[in-house]
VEXKE-488963 format. One record per residue (C-alpha): residue number from 0; residue in one letter; x, y, z. Coordinates in nm, 4 decimals. Example, Ala and Ser with C-alpha at 12.3 -4.5 7.8 and 13.67 -1.06 7.14 Angstrom:
% residues 2
seq,type,px,py,pz
0,a,1.2300,-0.4500,0.7800;
1,s,1.3670,-0.1060,0.7140;
END
This chain:
% residues 594
seq,type,px,py,pz
0,x,2.6702,-2.9401,1.7263;
1,x,2.6873,-2.7354,2.0449;
2,x,2.3895,-2.6010,2.2370;
3,x,2.3246,-2.3093,2.4733;
4,x,2.2708,-2.5386,2.7714;
5,x,2.4124,-2.3626,3.0764;
6,x,2.4271,-2.0239,2.8984;
7,x,2.1870,-1.7332,2.9192;
8,x,2.2049,-1.4400,2.6830;
9,x,2.2730,-1.1282,2.8898;
10,x,2.2786,-0.8641,2.6170;
11,x,2.1816,-0.8173,2.2551;
12,x,2.4710,-0.7436,2.0234;
13,x,2.3802,-0.3898,1.9246;
14,x,2.2990,-0.2722,2.2787;
15,x,2.6521,-0.2816,2.4223;
16,x,2.8169,0.0544,2.4950;
17,x,3.1131,0.2020,2.6818;
18,x,2.9244,0.1778,3.0139;
19,x,2.9480,-0.2016,2.9800;
20,x,3.3303,-0.1974,2.9734;
21,x,3.4660,-0.4405,3.2356;
22,x,3.1448,-0.6477,3.2369;
23,x,3.1272,-1.0133,3.1369;
24,x,2.8523,-1.0617,2.8806;
25,x,2.6976,-1.3434,2.6823;
26,x,2.5837,-1.2602,2.3310;
27,x,2.4372,-1.4768,2.0553;
28,x,2.3841,-1.4171,1.6868;
29,x,2.4953,-1.4673,1.3273;
30,x,2.8409,-1.4087,1.1832;
31,x,2.8294,-1.1022,0.9628;
32,x,3.2021,-1.0707,0.8892;
33,x,3.4998,-1.2960,0.9724;
34,x,3.8605,-1.1680,0.9514;
35,x,4.1763,-1.3670,1.0408;
36,x,4.4739,-1.1331,1.0744;
37,x,4.7208,-1.3982,1.1797;
38,x,4.7284,-1.4140,1.5589;
39,x,4.3949,-1.2302,1.5957;
40,x,4.0511,-1.3164,1.4592;
41,x,3.7762,-1.0539,1.4436;
42,x,3.4118,-1.1578,1.4113;
43,x,3.1262,-0.9122,1.3640;
44,x,2.8346,-1.0791,1.5424;
45,x,2.4862,-0.9701,1.4353;
46,x,2.1379,-0.9979,1.5793;
47,x,1.8279,-0.7845,1.5285;
48,x,1.9631,-0.5094,1.7534;
49,x,2.2831,-0.4580,1.5530;
50,x,2.6474,-0.5692,1.5380;
51,x,2.9273,-0.6073,1.7917;
52,x,3.2891,-0.7016,1.7268;
53,x,3.4266,-1.0126,1.9012;
54,x,3.8031,-1.0709,1.9282;
55,x,3.9813,-1.4085,1.9533;
56,x,4.3553,-1.3966,2.0354;
57,x,4.5836,-1.6958,1.9815;
58,x,4.8027,-1.5954,2.2762;
59,x,4.5114,-1.6004,2.5211;
60,x,4.3478,-1.9297,2.4177;
61,x,4.4992,-2.1255,2.1315;
62,x,4.2281,-2.3947,2.1331;
63,x,3.9451,-2.1400,2.1142;
64,x,4.1375,-1.9485,1.8465;
65,x,4.1615,-2.2601,1.6296;
66,x,3.7925,-2.3202,1.6825;
67,x,3.7176,-1.9609,1.5826;
68,x,3.9212,-2.0154,1.2678;
69,x,3.6489,-2.2543,1.1452;
70,x,3.3802,-1.9826,1.1620;
71,x,3.2280,-1.8700,0.8326;
72,x,2.9563,-1.6281,0.7201;
73,x,2.6149,-1.6804,0.8862;
74,x,2.7399,-1.9341,1.1422;
75,x,2.5316,-1.8983,1.4590;
76,x,2.7484,-1.8385,1.7649;
77,x,2.7246,-1.7966,2.1398;
78,x,3.0105,-1.5955,2.2893;
79,x,3.1005,-1.5245,2.6507;
80,x,3.3538,-1.2515,2.7046;
81,x,3.4589,-0.9227,2.8599;
82,x,3.3606,-0.5874,2.7113;
83,x,3.6754,-0.3776,2.6539;
84,x,3.7553,-0.0487,2.4818;
85,x,3.8898,-0.0700,2.1301;
86,x,4.2282,0.0670,2.0476;
87,x,4.1811,0.4250,1.9191;
88,x,4.3026,0.3362,1.5687;
89,x,4.0378,0.0587,1.5373;
90,x,3.7328,0.2645,1.6454;
91,x,3.4444,0.2320,1.3956;
92,x,3.2193,0.5367,1.4124;
93,x,2.9789,0.3852,1.1586;
94,x,2.8166,0.1547,1.4156;
95,x,2.6828,0.2349,1.7658;
96,x,2.9109,-0.0319,1.9201;
97,x,3.2165,0.0995,1.7374;
98,x,3.4151,0.2090,2.0439;
99,x,3.4028,-0.1280,2.2230;
100,x,3.4557,-0.4972,2.1508;
101,x,3.4176,-0.8298,2.3292;
102,x,3.7334,-1.0170,2.4290;
103,x,3.6143,-1.3775,2.3969;
104,x,3.6447,-1.6235,2.6866;
105,x,3.4132,-1.8939,2.5566;
106,x,3.2866,-1.9789,2.2070;
107,x,3.0118,-2.2157,2.1067;
108,x,2.9245,-2.2789,1.7427;
109,x,2.5516,-2.3400,1.7633;
110,x,2.4843,-2.3848,1.3932;
111,x,2.6924,-2.3953,1.0765;
112,x,2.5776,-2.2411,0.7506;
113,x,2.6373,-2.3042,0.3850;
114,x,2.7337,-2.0048,0.1728;
115,x,2.4047,-1.8105,0.1452;
116,x,2.2670,-1.7434,-0.2039;
117,x,2.2140,-1.3745,-0.1194;
118,x,2.4264,-1.1243,0.0659;
119,x,2.3041,-1.0495,0.4182;
120,x,2.3804,-0.6811,0.4078;
121,x,2.2110,-0.3426,0.4157;
122,x,2.0122,-0.2605,0.0996;
123,x,2.1492,-0.5624,-0.0872;
124,x,2.1189,-0.5227,-0.4630;
125,x,1.9698,-0.8657,-0.5341;
126,x,1.6866,-0.9490,-0.7754;
127,x,1.3513,-0.9552,-0.5987;
128,x,1.2740,-1.3066,-0.7236;
129,x,1.5847,-1.4377,-0.5470;
130,x,1.5097,-1.2376,-0.2325;
131,x,1.1595,-1.3842,-0.2144;
132,x,1.2777,-1.7382,-0.2869;
133,x,1.5101,-1.7119,0.0156;
134,x,1.2924,-1.4737,0.2160;
135,x,1.4125,-1.6105,0.5512;
136,x,1.7620,-1.4917,0.4519;
137,x,1.6371,-1.1654,0.3074;
138,x,1.4634,-1.0904,0.6371;
139,x,1.7962,-1.1140,0.8193;
140,x,1.9099,-0.7952,0.6479;
141,x,1.9074,-0.4957,0.8859;
142,x,1.6943,-0.2766,0.6577;
143,x,1.4309,-0.5502,0.6271;
144,x,1.4266,-0.6021,1.0024;
145,x,1.3724,-0.2292,1.0513;
146,x,1.0725,-0.2495,0.8184;
147,x,0.9224,-0.5331,1.0232;
148,x,0.9858,-0.3295,1.3390;
149,x,0.8158,-0.0280,1.1799;
150,x,0.5114,-0.2396,1.0940;
151,x,0.4989,-0.3673,1.4520;
152,x,0.5113,-0.0112,1.5865;
153,x,0.2276,0.1032,1.3604;
154,x,0.0112,-0.1894,1.4798;
155,x,0.0901,-0.1164,1.8442;
156,x,0.0164,0.2546,1.8015;
157,x,-0.3138,0.1696,1.6330;
158,x,-0.4197,-0.0538,1.9197;
159,x,-0.3129,0.1973,2.1837;
160,x,-0.4717,0.4966,2.0100;
161,x,-0.8065,0.3394,1.9344;
162,x,-0.8204,0.1812,2.2795;
163,x,-0.7817,0.5332,2.4181;
164,x,-1.0704,0.6445,2.1967;
165,x,-1.3033,0.3766,2.3358;
166,x,-1.2761,0.1117,2.0645;
167,x,-1.2959,-0.2599,2.1428;
168,x,-1.0778,-0.4979,1.9426;
169,x,-1.3089,-0.7782,1.8302;
170,x,-1.2227,-1.0641,1.5944;
171,x,-1.4546,-1.1556,1.3083;
172,x,-1.4699,-1.4889,1.1191;
173,x,-1.2263,-1.5958,0.8480;
174,x,-1.4723,-1.8508,0.7051;
175,x,-1.7771,-1.6613,0.5898;
176,x,-2.0403,-1.6346,0.3173;
177,x,-1.9572,-1.5529,-0.0442;
178,x,-2.0948,-1.2224,-0.1749;
179,x,-2.1518,-1.1343,-0.5409;
180,x,-2.0287,-0.7738,-0.5309;
181,x,-1.6662,-0.6573,-0.5404;
182,x,-1.3618,-0.8646,-0.6331;
183,x,-1.3637,-1.2415,-0.6747;
184,x,-1.3768,-1.4387,-0.3529;
185,x,-1.1299,-1.7024,-0.2446;
186,x,-1.3491,-2.0072,-0.1819;
187,x,-1.2986,-2.2809,0.0782;
188,x,-1.4874,-2.6093,0.0227;
189,x,-1.6668,-2.7573,0.3211;
190,x,-1.6034,-3.1239,0.4023;
191,x,-1.9080,-3.1560,0.6275;
192,x,-2.1402,-2.9714,0.3869;
193,x,-2.0680,-3.1350,0.0486;
194,x,-2.0969,-2.8962,-0.2451;
195,x,-2.0998,-2.5904,-0.0205;
196,x,-1.8275,-2.3309,0.0182;
197,x,-1.7085,-2.0724,0.2607;
198,x,-1.5439,-1.7542,0.1334;
199,x,-1.2425,-1.5850,0.2845;
200,x,-1.3475,-1.2296,0.3729;
201,x,-1.2729,-0.9448,0.1338;
202,x,-1.3297,-0.7282,0.4406;
203,x,-1.5186,-0.7651,0.7697;
204,x,-1.7785,-0.5155,0.6402;
205,x,-2.1029,-0.6886,0.7349;
206,x,-1.9701,-0.8304,1.0604;
207,x,-1.8573,-0.4911,1.1817;
208,x,-2.1968,-0.3445,1.0950;
209,x,-2.3594,-0.6264,1.2896;
210,x,-2.1331,-0.5422,1.5846;
211,x,-2.2817,-0.1931,1.5811;
212,x,-2.6274,-0.3512,1.5910;
213,x,-2.4981,-0.5539,1.8856;
214,x,-2.4338,-0.2378,2.0855;
215,x,-2.0515,-0.2562,2.0804;
216,x,-2.0441,0.1173,1.9978;
217,x,-1.6844,0.1290,1.8709;
218,x,-1.4976,-0.1614,1.7099;
219,x,-1.1486,-0.2022,1.5666;
220,x,-0.9500,-0.4945,1.4354;
221,x,-0.6186,-0.5533,1.2614;
222,x,-0.7425,-0.8163,1.0205;
223,x,-0.6424,-1.0226,0.7178;
224,x,-0.8527,-0.9751,0.4034;
225,x,-0.8509,-1.1679,0.0753;
226,x,-0.9296,-1.0672,-0.2818;
227,x,-0.8710,-1.2789,-0.5904;
228,x,-0.7676,-0.9993,-0.8257;
229,x,-0.4782,-0.9076,-1.0507;
230,x,-0.1791,-0.7785,-0.8581;
231,x,0.0220,-0.4562,-0.8759;
232,x,0.3051,-0.3168,-0.6673;
233,x,0.0574,-0.2120,-0.4007;
234,x,-0.1787,-0.5114,-0.4200;
235,x,-0.1654,-0.8585,-0.2679;
236,x,-0.4201,-1.1424,-0.2686;
237,x,-0.4022,-1.1364,0.1124;
238,x,-0.3538,-0.8044,0.2824;
239,x,-0.4083,-0.6446,0.6220;
240,x,-0.6536,-0.3756,0.7274;
241,x,-0.6843,-0.1604,1.0343;
242,x,-1.0624,-0.1859,1.0421;
243,x,-1.2941,0.0508,1.2333;
244,x,-1.6647,0.1100,1.2940;
245,x,-1.8458,0.3647,1.5146;
246,x,-2.2069,0.4099,1.6259;
247,x,-2.4096,0.7318,1.6504;
248,x,-2.1663,0.9330,1.4388;
249,x,-2.1658,1.1731,1.1480;
250,x,-1.8906,1.2209,0.8913;
251,x,-1.7149,1.4836,1.1032;
252,x,-1.6868,1.2393,1.3950;
253,x,-1.5237,0.9723,1.1780;
254,x,-1.2828,1.2097,1.0080;
255,x,-1.1797,1.3717,1.3358;
256,x,-1.0881,1.0482,1.5159;
257,x,-0.8911,0.9275,1.2129;
258,x,-0.7034,1.2536,1.1757;
259,x,-0.6017,1.2096,1.5380;
260,x,-0.4704,0.8626,1.4594;
261,x,-0.2595,0.9857,1.1687;
262,x,-0.1292,1.2733,1.3764;
263,x,-0.0111,1.0230,1.6368;
264,x,0.1421,0.7956,1.3727;
265,x,0.3410,1.0765,1.2135;
266,x,0.4617,1.2067,1.5492;
267,x,0.5644,0.8689,1.6908;
268,x,0.7018,0.7126,1.3711;
269,x,0.8503,1.0062,1.1802;
270,x,0.8827,1.2731,1.4501;
271,x,0.6685,1.5093,1.2406;
272,x,0.3817,1.7264,1.3644;
273,x,0.1175,1.7272,1.0914;
274,x,-0.1564,1.9867,1.0795;
275,x,-0.5182,1.8924,1.1393;
276,x,-0.7842,1.9112,1.0143;
277,x,-0.6692,1.7828,0.6768;
278,x,-0.7546,1.9582,0.3540;
279,x,-1.0693,1.8326,0.1835;
280,x,-1.1389,1.8000,-0.1849;
281,x,-1.4518,1.6754,-0.3538;
282,x,-1.4307,1.3793,-0.5855;
283,x,-1.5237,1.5961,-0.8828;
284,x,-1.2579,1.8572,-0.8044;
285,x,-0.9961,1.5824,-0.7697;
286,x,-1.0895,1.4357,-1.1065;
287,x,-1.1069,1.7730,-1.2830;
288,x,-0.7732,1.8976,-1.1482;
289,x,-0.5688,1.5792,-1.1160;
290,x,-0.7485,1.3123,-1.3202;
291,x,-0.7620,1.0841,-1.0159;
292,x,-0.9695,1.0274,-0.7038;
293,x,-0.6413,0.9797,-0.5163;
294,x,-0.4637,1.2984,-0.6223;
295,x,-0.0965,1.3599,-0.5557;
296,x,-0.0929,1.7353,-0.4900;
297,x,0.2782,1.7666,-0.4096;
298,x,0.3392,1.9015,-0.7602;
299,x,0.1513,2.0896,-1.0310;
300,x,0.0870,1.9618,-1.3853;
301,x,-0.2856,2.0018,-1.3236;
302,x,-0.5478,1.9243,-1.5857;
303,x,-0.7216,2.2162,-1.7599;
304,x,-1.0529,2.1792,-1.9459;
305,x,-1.0252,2.3332,-2.2923;
306,x,-1.3556,2.2007,-2.4277;
307,x,-1.5132,2.5467,-2.4488;
308,x,-1.2149,2.6846,-2.6399;
309,x,-1.2013,2.4090,-2.9050;
310,x,-1.5688,2.3092,-2.9283;
311,x,-1.6059,2.4560,-3.2789;
312,x,-1.2460,2.4377,-3.3939;
313,x,-1.1264,2.3048,-3.7275;
314,x,-0.9472,2.0123,-3.5656;
315,x,-1.2113,1.7471,-3.6130;
316,x,-1.0826,1.5183,-3.3368;
317,x,-1.1404,1.7888,-3.0740;
318,x,-1.4680,1.9200,-3.2115;
319,x,-1.6269,1.5743,-3.2535;
320,x,-1.5353,1.4664,-2.8991;
321,x,-1.6943,1.7790,-2.7495;
322,x,-2.0044,1.7372,-2.9678;
323,x,-2.0477,1.3818,-2.8354;
324,x,-2.0340,1.4938,-2.4722;
325,x,-1.6682,1.4204,-2.4087;
326,x,-1.3989,1.6696,-2.3216;
327,x,-1.0642,1.8045,-2.4339;
328,x,-0.8229,1.8585,-2.1481;
329,x,-0.4542,1.9332,-2.1272;
330,x,-0.1601,1.9688,-1.8931;
331,x,0.1207,2.2201,-1.9263;
332,x,0.4626,2.0589,-1.8981;
333,x,0.6540,2.3674,-1.7836;
334,x,0.9956,2.3878,-1.9454;
335,x,0.9240,2.0667,-2.1329;
336,x,1.1082,2.1763,-2.4457;
337,x,1.4403,2.1469,-2.2614;
338,x,1.3487,1.8133,-2.1042;
339,x,1.1703,1.6161,-2.3745;
340,x,1.2857,1.5221,-2.7238;
341,x,1.0536,1.4418,-3.0121;
342,x,1.1237,1.0753,-2.9427;
343,x,1.0161,1.1306,-2.5814;
344,x,0.6909,1.2890,-2.6984;
345,x,0.6214,0.9935,-2.9269;
346,x,0.6803,0.7593,-2.6333;
347,x,0.4326,0.9599,-2.4242;
348,x,0.1758,0.9260,-2.7029;
349,x,0.2137,0.5481,-2.6693;
350,x,0.1999,0.5820,-2.2900;
351,x,-0.1477,0.7423,-2.2845;
352,x,-0.2749,0.4697,-2.5169;
353,x,-0.2211,0.2245,-2.2288;
354,x,-0.5119,0.4062,-2.0635;
355,x,-0.7359,0.3700,-2.3733;
356,x,-0.6680,0.7181,-2.5109;
357,x,-0.6551,0.7163,-2.8909;
358,x,-0.3571,0.9484,-2.8874;
359,x,-0.2079,1.2681,-2.7506;
360,x,-0.1787,1.6021,-2.9272;
361,x,0.0814,1.8574,-2.8242;
362,x,0.1972,2.2142,-2.8781;
363,x,0.5584,2.3122,-2.8142;
364,x,0.5773,2.6841,-2.7337;
365,x,0.8905,2.8083,-2.9072;
366,x,1.0642,3.1454,-2.8891;
367,x,0.9330,3.2612,-3.2260;
368,x,0.6832,2.9954,-3.3302;
369,x,0.4673,2.7080,-3.2124;
370,x,0.5717,2.3570,-3.3063;
371,x,0.2765,2.1215,-3.3339;
372,x,0.1010,1.8927,-3.5806;
373,x,-0.2410,2.0433,-3.4884;
374,x,-0.1991,2.4247,-3.4931;
375,x,-0.2680,2.4379,-3.8670;
376,x,-0.6255,2.3293,-3.7868;
377,x,-0.6781,2.5999,-3.5248;
378,x,-0.7571,2.9679,-3.5646;
379,x,-0.5346,3.2291,-3.4054;
380,x,-0.8136,3.3107,-3.1625;
381,x,-0.8365,2.9443,-3.0573;
382,x,-0.4584,2.9178,-3.0214;
383,x,-0.4489,3.2340,-2.8110;
384,x,-0.7339,3.0999,-2.5975;
385,x,-0.5462,2.7733,-2.5364;
386,x,-0.2195,2.9477,-2.4499;
387,x,-0.3913,3.1897,-2.2149;
388,x,-0.5966,2.9268,-2.0353;
389,x,-0.2914,2.7013,-1.9988;
390,x,-0.0684,2.9835,-1.8693;
391,x,0.1784,2.8884,-2.1418;
392,x,0.5245,3.0437,-2.1665;
393,x,0.8183,2.9978,-2.3994;
394,x,0.9674,2.6498,-2.3513;
395,x,0.6443,2.4870,-2.2322;
396,x,0.4830,2.1852,-2.3962;
397,x,0.1035,2.1569,-2.3788;
398,x,-0.0243,1.7985,-2.3957;
399,x,-0.3871,1.7270,-2.4943;
400,x,-0.6156,1.4253,-2.4706;
401,x,-0.9667,1.4257,-2.6186;
402,x,-1.2140,1.1476,-2.5401;
403,x,-1.4826,1.0405,-2.2968;
404,x,-1.4238,1.2006,-1.9571;
405,x,-1.3246,0.8729,-1.7921;
406,x,-1.0520,0.8101,-2.0511;
407,x,-0.9293,1.1696,-2.0405;
408,x,-0.9053,1.1575,-1.6604;
409,x,-0.7293,0.8201,-1.6550;
410,x,-0.4769,0.8997,-1.9273;
411,x,-0.3864,1.2544,-1.8219;
412,x,-0.3867,1.1552,-1.4553;
413,x,-0.1353,0.8824,-1.5343;
414,x,0.0616,1.1148,-1.7648;
415,x,0.1134,1.3793,-1.4952;
416,x,0.2478,1.1102,-1.2607;
417,x,0.4773,0.9777,-1.5327;
418,x,0.6149,1.3271,-1.5942;
419,x,0.6607,1.3775,-1.2204;
420,x,0.8642,1.0570,-1.2025;
421,x,1.0770,1.1565,-1.5019;
422,x,1.1446,1.5037,-1.3642;
423,x,1.1996,1.3864,-1.0045;
424,x,0.9073,1.5847,-0.8629;
425,x,0.8006,1.3094,-0.6180;
426,x,0.9951,1.3812,-0.3010;
427,x,0.9658,1.1021,-0.0473;
428,x,1.0389,1.3377,0.2427;
429,x,0.7320,1.5490,0.1586;
430,x,0.4032,1.4383,0.3126;
431,x,0.0704,1.5361,0.1682;
432,x,-0.2493,1.4250,0.3438;
433,x,-0.6039,1.5131,0.2438;
434,x,-0.9578,1.3804,0.2326;
435,x,-1.1495,1.3191,-0.0890;
436,x,-1.5248,1.3401,-0.0265;
437,x,-1.8601,1.3468,-0.2079;
438,x,-1.8009,1.0383,-0.4180;
439,x,-2.0648,0.9144,-0.6599;
440,x,-2.2573,0.6262,-0.5062;
441,x,-2.2412,0.4240,-0.8294;
442,x,-2.0119,0.3787,-1.1261;
443,x,-2.1006,0.2214,-1.4584;
444,x,-1.9340,-0.1091,-1.5383;
445,x,-1.8688,-0.1513,-1.9112;
446,x,-1.7971,-0.5189,-1.8453;
447,x,-2.1262,-0.5887,-1.6635;
448,x,-2.3291,-0.3267,-1.8538;
449,x,-2.4845,-0.1987,-1.5334;
450,x,-2.4210,0.0305,-1.2410;
451,x,-2.2147,-0.1117,-0.9563;
452,x,-2.1365,0.0332,-0.6138;
453,x,-1.8421,0.2743,-0.6189;
454,x,-1.7425,0.1570,-0.2707;
455,x,-1.9823,-0.1160,-0.1541;
456,x,-2.3605,-0.1733,-0.1464;
457,x,-2.3960,-0.0656,0.2185;
458,x,-2.2819,0.2959,0.1699;
459,x,-2.5296,0.5637,0.2761;
460,x,-2.6432,0.7950,-0.0047;
461,x,-2.6773,1.1682,0.0556;
462,x,-3.0340,1.2138,0.1816;
463,x,-3.1452,1.4614,-0.0836;
464,x,-3.0268,1.2221,-0.3580;
465,x,-3.2266,0.9208,-0.2355;
466,x,-3.5257,0.9964,-0.4682;
467,x,-3.2837,0.9617,-0.7630;
468,x,-3.1850,0.6027,-0.6810;
469,x,-3.4294,0.4369,-0.9200;
470,x,-3.4230,0.6635,-1.2253;
471,x,-3.0923,0.8498,-1.2093;
472,x,-2.8408,0.6452,-1.0091;
473,x,-2.5509,0.8254,-1.1788;
474,x,-2.6534,1.1475,-1.0006;
475,x,-2.6536,1.0033,-0.6481;
476,x,-2.3698,1.1010,-0.4155;
477,x,-2.2390,0.8939,-0.1270;
478,x,-2.1528,0.9798,0.2308;
479,x,-1.8096,0.8375,0.1614;
480,x,-1.4558,0.9596,0.2167;
481,x,-1.1030,0.8463,0.1317;
482,x,-0.7815,0.9459,0.3072;
483,x,-0.5082,1.0224,0.0531;
484,x,-0.1391,1.0096,0.1435;
485,x,0.1028,1.1243,-0.1299;
486,x,-0.1287,1.0165,-0.4084;
487,x,-0.2197,0.6838,-0.2477;
488,x,-0.5494,0.5877,-0.0908;
489,x,-0.4417,0.4653,0.2538;
490,x,-0.7884,0.4476,0.4029;
491,x,-1.1490,0.4833,0.3087;
492,x,-1.4941,0.4499,0.4491;
493,x,-1.8457,0.5824,0.4664;
494,x,-2.1549,0.6207,0.6728;
495,x,-2.3696,0.3098,0.6320;
496,x,-2.7294,0.2416,0.5410;
497,x,-2.9087,0.1393,0.8613;
498,x,-3.2664,0.0515,0.7629;
499,x,-3.4158,-0.2308,0.5599;
500,x,-3.6191,-0.0170,0.3192;
501,x,-3.3285,0.1971,0.2026;
502,x,-3.0991,-0.1033,0.1803;
503,x,-3.3574,-0.2771,-0.0392;
504,x,-3.3709,0.0301,-0.2670;
505,x,-2.9945,0.0194,-0.2943;
506,x,-3.0001,-0.3456,-0.3964;
507,x,-3.2699,-0.2737,-0.6549;
508,x,-3.0575,0.0069,-0.8030;
509,x,-2.7743,-0.2465,-0.8337;
510,x,-2.9987,-0.4870,-1.0248;
511,x,-3.0764,-0.7331,-0.7432;
512,x,-3.4214,-0.8856,-0.7278;
513,x,-3.5763,-0.8806,-0.3822;
514,x,-3.5353,-1.2573,-0.3622;
515,x,-3.1676,-1.2439,-0.4599;
516,x,-3.0961,-0.9656,-0.2132;
517,x,-3.2525,-1.1605,0.0718;
518,x,-3.0757,-1.4784,-0.0335;
519,x,-2.7377,-1.3034,-0.0165;
520,x,-2.7891,-1.0509,0.2628;
521,x,-3.1045,-1.1586,0.4447;
522,x,-2.9242,-1.1893,0.7777;
523,x,-2.8287,-0.8198,0.7607;
524,x,-3.1734,-0.7094,0.6466;
525,x,-3.3325,-0.9091,0.9290;
526,x,-3.0938,-0.7564,1.1799;
527,x,-3.2029,-0.4070,1.0743;
528,x,-3.5541,-0.4913,1.2018;
529,x,-3.4427,-0.4969,1.5645;
530,x,-3.3127,-0.1453,1.6180;
531,x,-3.0100,-0.0188,1.4293;
532,x,-2.7936,0.2775,1.5315;
533,x,-2.6649,0.5169,1.2676;
534,x,-2.3082,0.4065,1.2111;
535,x,-2.0044,0.4518,0.9922;
536,x,-1.6437,0.3553,0.9749;
537,x,-1.3234,0.3248,0.7877;
538,x,-1.0486,0.0808,0.6974;
539,x,-0.6789,0.1492,0.6435;
540,x,-0.4586,-0.0574,0.4175;
541,x,-0.1913,-0.1363,0.6758;
542,x,0.0586,-0.2651,0.4196;
543,x,0.0292,0.0479,0.2074;
544,x,0.0445,0.2797,0.5086;
545,x,0.3656,0.1191,0.6339;
546,x,0.5110,0.1242,0.2811;
547,x,0.4558,0.4993,0.2550;
548,x,0.5880,0.5712,0.6037;
549,x,0.9000,0.3727,0.5124;
550,x,0.9458,0.5527,0.1798;
551,x,0.9227,0.2269,-0.0164;
552,x,0.7613,0.1684,-0.3563;
553,x,0.6138,-0.1803,-0.3058;
554,x,0.4100,-0.3320,-0.0249;
555,x,0.6061,-0.6541,-0.0762;
556,x,0.8900,-0.4829,0.1116;
557,x,0.6797,-0.4485,0.4285;
558,x,0.5116,-0.7913,0.4268;
559,x,0.7140,-1.0719,0.5807;
560,x,0.6157,-1.3388,0.3266;
561,x,0.4465,-1.1734,0.0262;
562,x,0.3100,-1.3144,-0.2968;
563,x,0.4293,-1.2164,-0.6453;
564,x,0.2251,-1.0984,-0.9433;
565,x,0.0766,-1.4381,-1.0256;
566,x,-0.0342,-1.4741,-0.6595;
567,x,0.2232,-1.7435,-0.5877;
568,x,0.4740,-1.7552,-0.3033;
569,x,0.8214,-1.8287,-0.4341;
570,x,0.9599,-1.9597,-0.1053;
571,x,0.7030,-2.2329,-0.0347;
572,x,0.6001,-2.2644,-0.4025;
573,x,0.2339,-2.2263,-0.3060;
574,x,-0.0154,-2.2873,-0.4545;
575,x,0.0547,-2.6555,-0.5200;
576,x,-0.1308,-2.9725,-0.6127;
577,x,-0.2896,-3.1614,-0.3253;
578,x,-0.3289,-3.5306,-0.2587;
579,x,-0.6297,-3.6823,-0.4432;
580,x,-0.7456,-3.8154,-0.1066;
581,x,-0.7958,-3.4593,0.0142;
582,x,-1.0047,-3.3759,-0.2906;
583,x,-1.2173,-3.6844,-0.2360;
584,x,-1.2790,-3.5884,0.1270;
585,x,-1.4000,-3.2496,0.0040;
586,x,-1.6214,-3.4086,-0.2629;
587,x,-1.4255,-3.2305,-0.5366;
588,x,-1.3204,-3.3568,-0.8766;
589,x,-1.0888,-3.1610,-1.1079;
590,x,-1.1498,-3.1311,-1.4813;
591,x,-0.8435,-3.1836,-1.6990;
592,x,-0.6515,-2.8562,-1.7037;
593,x,-0.5225,-2.7344,-2.0379;
END
């Protein structure tokens, strides 16, 4: 096999232009396409910068021509040659190098390749499982390389922007202490401390707060985080955050600096000037109108509360739900009669059941009559009230869910997104950015039968709600905020608690004994005793941000080596068994696995 000894690459393949005509160049890359037309061989040579055509002519160098005839797809080549203009009839206006080609003078085959199991081409239509199994080949594709370049640019812009705003990039530990709140930790056994474990960080939350106590004033970090949770298209067990913290700030300070960051990102990445300040919407408004705390406001299909209209109606399902403190809400699918069949409606009934709704009622507004299984239980006054409140017109279909508020929000929020997908209302070239604010500090966990932190236990409550912490935690609001980008939470944060007494009250509201709180978080509580600045911050999901900027649907597309839904990596086949010797060194013994 040949080497590049004595050669130095002078140009990347995709950078050559007409101004290089007459120059001798050395290029190196992979064979994209090979064509033997008899006395002439054409090779499209590819590297990250693009493609250039190389020409081998039998009349100029028969030996090199015969050597070129052995080239196949994905062979790695080094070529020395002269840049010349293409003949007019062979110009390819689909590539930037399409007016020139390299007339080869020297060829070295650096590496041969077997026939690859996937096509190395733009937007290759290959099953994702195969792409991930051969990810190193998948990453050769030009569209995938552009995604990696986009991710790099976002990281560089983040570092440059926050450096300009006075932030210091500071690394925090990967081996840390396990915490009981939030998702499950990934644990790392300690060899030198038998029976003890580190945890991989779910976020650098406590460390960045401690950096504020340390007087660092403004911190940022592009950092790996780990959560052992079930995966979705936009979740990974290991993911990356752009993590921030600031001292002596209020909410306006945090929102302003982050709006500036997004403005820079949109300008530099997409060439779009976005307006600041962003719109703001309270958590309750987002839930009432869109059924979600990450509302996609690029389209309508908003929720409408009909509880007052149907509270005493003859349809027992509606009346009983309202009597028990739940709600009846609906969305108006404008023009739905022309878009949805009865079979489609039945499928949507099954769809909302995924979100724990018991069913979905509907009214189809016809030209001369209403079609619905429920109108016979409603008075004309109630029907008129529903139609008026829903702004119903002929051809519309009104879709109802009645249940506890949480179920109504979840099911109708998901339904409006499903309808938007079906009717192609989600335009990827539209960009909608807003803040959601005034979150509840706690949410009730049916699984744990107690209140848990909506964000995390270190979030500052609104001052006037602090007296409610002990007796009415459900009424306490947080100084928290989420940045929403096209219906996705791309970043979130809060002002933080910064004194021991209030932090202890927060832990008590979460069900921690004083002893348990100090066992888990004593180092933070102790630190608060030595002078703590008011502080707050935010963290962006880098993977999700890049996914949205790229117009992709899965963060796996913008992560070089992602995991799949069972948290395994198809390429390396991790996780795997380990040698029993390693387990013994870690003082671990496995039970028989069923």
